[in-house]
C-alpha positions in Angstrom: 64.6 -6.5 203.2 62.8 -6.1 200.3 65.6 -3.9 198.7 68.3 -7.0 199.4 65.5 -9.3 197.4 64.8 -6.4 194.8 68.9 -6.5 194.3 69.2 -10.5 194.2 66.3 -11.2 191.8 68.0 -8.4 188.8 71.4 -9.9 190.0 70.3 -13.3 188.7 67.8 -12.4 186.0 71.1 -10.3 184.6 73.2 -13.8 184.4 70.4 -15.9 182.7 71.4 -15.0 179.5 72.7 -18.7 177.9 73.8 -20.0 174.7 70.4 -22.4 173.7 71.1 -26.0 173.4 70.2 -26.2 169.3 69.7 -30.4 170.1 67.1 -29.8 172.4 64.9 -27.7 169.7 62.5 -29.3 167.6 61.2 -28.8 163.9 57.7 -27.6 162.8 58.4 -28.4 158.8 61.6 -29.9 159.6 63.8 -29.7 156.0 65.3 -32.7 154.1 68.4 -31.6 154.3 69.6 -30.0 157.7 72.4 -30.3 160.6 73.4 -29.1 163.8 77.8 -28.4 164.2 79.9 -26.7 166.1 76.5 -24.8 167.8 75.3 -23.6 164.4 72.2 -24.8 162.3 72.7 -25.6 158.7 69.6 -26.2 156.8 68.4 -26.1 152.9 65.2 -24.2 153.0 62.7 -26.1 151.3 61.8 -24.7 147.8 58.1 -23.1 147.5 57.4 -22.9 151.2 56.9 -19.7 153.8 54.9 -18.1 155.9 51.8 -15.6 155.3 47.9 -15.7 155.7 45.6 -13.9 153.7 46.3 -10.5 152.9 47.1 -8.6 149.5 47.7 -12.0 147.8 44.6 -13.9 149.5 46.1 -17.0 150.3 47.5 -18.9 153.5 51.3 -21.0 153.8 52.3 -22.4 156.7 54.8 -24.6 155.7 58.6 -23.5 155.9 61.3 -24.7 157.8 61.2 -23.1 161.8 63.5 -25.1 164.2 62.0 -23.8 167.7 61.9 -24.0 171.9 59.0 -22.8 174.1 59.9 -19.9 176.2 57.1 -17.6 179.1 57.9 -14.8 180.2 59.9 -11.5 178.8 63.2 -12.4 177.1 65.9 -11.4 174.7 66.7 -13.7 171.6 69.4 -13.0 169.3 71.1 -15.1 166.5 73.7 -14.2 163.6 72.1 -15.1 160.3 74.4 -16.1 156.8 72.4 -17.3 153.8 72.8 -17.5 150.4 70.2 -16.2 149.1 69.3 -16.8 144.9 65.5 -16.2 144.3 63.5 -13.3 144.9 62.0 -13.8 148.3 64.1 -16.1 149.9 64.5 -14.8 153.6 65.7 -15.9 156.9 66.1 -14.9 160.2 64.3 -15.1 163.5 60.5 -16.3 164.7 58.4 -15.9 167.2 55.0 -17.6 167.1 52.0 -18.2 169.9 50.3 -20.1 167.0 49.2 -20.2 163.4 47.2 -16.9 163.7 50.1 -14.7 165.3 53.4 -14.1 164.7 55.9 -11.9 163.5 59.2 -13.4 161.9 61.7 -10.4 160.6 65.0 -10.7 159.5 66.6 -10.9 155.6 64.7 -10.7 152.4 66.0 -10.8 149.1 64.2 -9.1 146.8 64.6 -7.9 143.4 68.3 -8.8 143.9 68.8 -6.8 146.8 69.1 -7.4 150.7 66.4 -6.5 152.8 65.4 -6.0 156.0 61.7 -8.1 156.3 59.6 -8.2 159.5 56.3 -9.6 158.6 53.5 -9.6 161.6 50.9 -11.8 161.6 47.3 -11.3 163.9 44.8 -13.1 161.4 46.3 -11.2 158.6 49.9 -10.8 157.9 51.1 -7.1 156.9 55.0 -7.1 155.6 57.5 -3.8 156.5 61.0 -3.8 154.3 64.1 -1.9 153.7 66.4 -2.4 151.6 70.1 -2.2 152.7 72.9 -0.1 151.3 75.5 -2.5 151.5 75.5 -5.9 151.0 76.5 -8.0 154.1 78.5 -11.2 154.5 76.1 -11.2 157.6 73.5 -9.6 159.9 72.3 -9.9 163.2 68.6 -10.2 164.2 68.0 -9.5 167.7 64.3 -9.2 169.4 63.1 -8.4 173.0 60.1 -9.3 174.5 58.5 -6.6 177.4 54.8 -7.1 178.3 52.7 -6.9 175.0 55.6 -6.3 172.8 58.3 -7.2 170.9 61.3 -4.7 169.5 63.1 -5.8 167.1 67.1 -4.7 166.1 69.8 -5.6 164.0 73.1 -4.9 163.8 76.2 -5.4 161.5 78.9 -6.8 164.6 76.3 -7.7 167.5 77.6 -4.3 169.5 75.7 -1.5 168.0 72.0 -2.3 167.5 69.6 -0.2 165.5 65.8 -0.6 166.0 63.7 -2.4 163.2 60.4 -2.2 164.6 58.1 -2.4 167.3 55.0 -4.7 167.0 52.7 -6.1 169.5 52.1 -9.7 171.0 49.9 -10.8 173.2 52.0 -11.3 177.1 51.2 -13.4 180.0 51.5 -16.5 177.0 54.2 -19.1 176.1 55.8 -18.1 172.7 57.5 -20.3 170.3 60.7 -18.8 170.0 63.0 -20.1 166.8 64.6 -20.1 163.4 62.8 -19.7 159.6 64.1 -19.6 156.5 61.7 -19.8 153.5 61.7 -19.4 150.2 58.5 -18.8 148.3 59.6 -18.7 144.6 62.7 -20.4 145.0 64.2 -23.9 144.2 65.4 -23.7 148.0 68.9 -22.2 149.3 71.9 -22.5 152.0 70.6 -20.6 155.4 72.9 -21.1 158.4 72.1 -19.5 162.0 74.9 -18.9 164.6 75.0 -18.2 168.2 71.6 -18.4 168.9 71.0 -17.0 172.6 67.8 -16.4 174.6 68.6 -14.5 177.7 65.4 -14.4 180.0 64.5 -11.0 181.5 62.9 -10.2 184.7 59.1 -9.1 184.4 58.1 -5.5 184.2 55.6 -5.6 186.6 57.3 -7.3 189.1 60.0 -5.4 189.4 57.5 -2.1 189.6 55.6 -3.5 192.3 58.4 -4.5 194.5 59.5 -0.9 193.3 57.1 0.4 195.5 56.4 -1.9 197.9 60.4 -1.0 199.6 60.2 -0.9 203.3 
């Protein structure tokens, strides 16, 4: 009987992916210009805005546009990003956030005229990892997978082959704000487009392990 329950659980979870209804999400730092059309979010990113805490620069900012919904448990989230980057540090991508002291933002960041894969992990203080791309893509897919107390971050040029970018800690058993972030710390803003935002619920690993160990 327990084998049947486990099989049904896994089947249900594998079909739990869906395209997030953008209209039901909410803003943190709503930009002046934005629209939702054909399941895409377009915004003009607020000038002189960013997310960063303390380290290296000595300041804290928490004022860039962020469009999000709240999720619990374990999940996969991905989105296609296209940006008309102009100034140093123009950036866009995904952000997972529990509060103003704990968040992960990841995507493309425009630095010294080049496209870079960028991830900022903040737990009281921020750190920054960056990798310069060897080509300038018209768009990029970013994916994050939350499992237990960690988040794995991936990127792809085609939504088929994904490459691991980073593994970072994030407290488990706590609701997470999950959504679309863009910032223009040094610039006057830019046009950012987010397509095919999708969140897929994943079955809890601890529960699956318990079921596995308590078979008939």
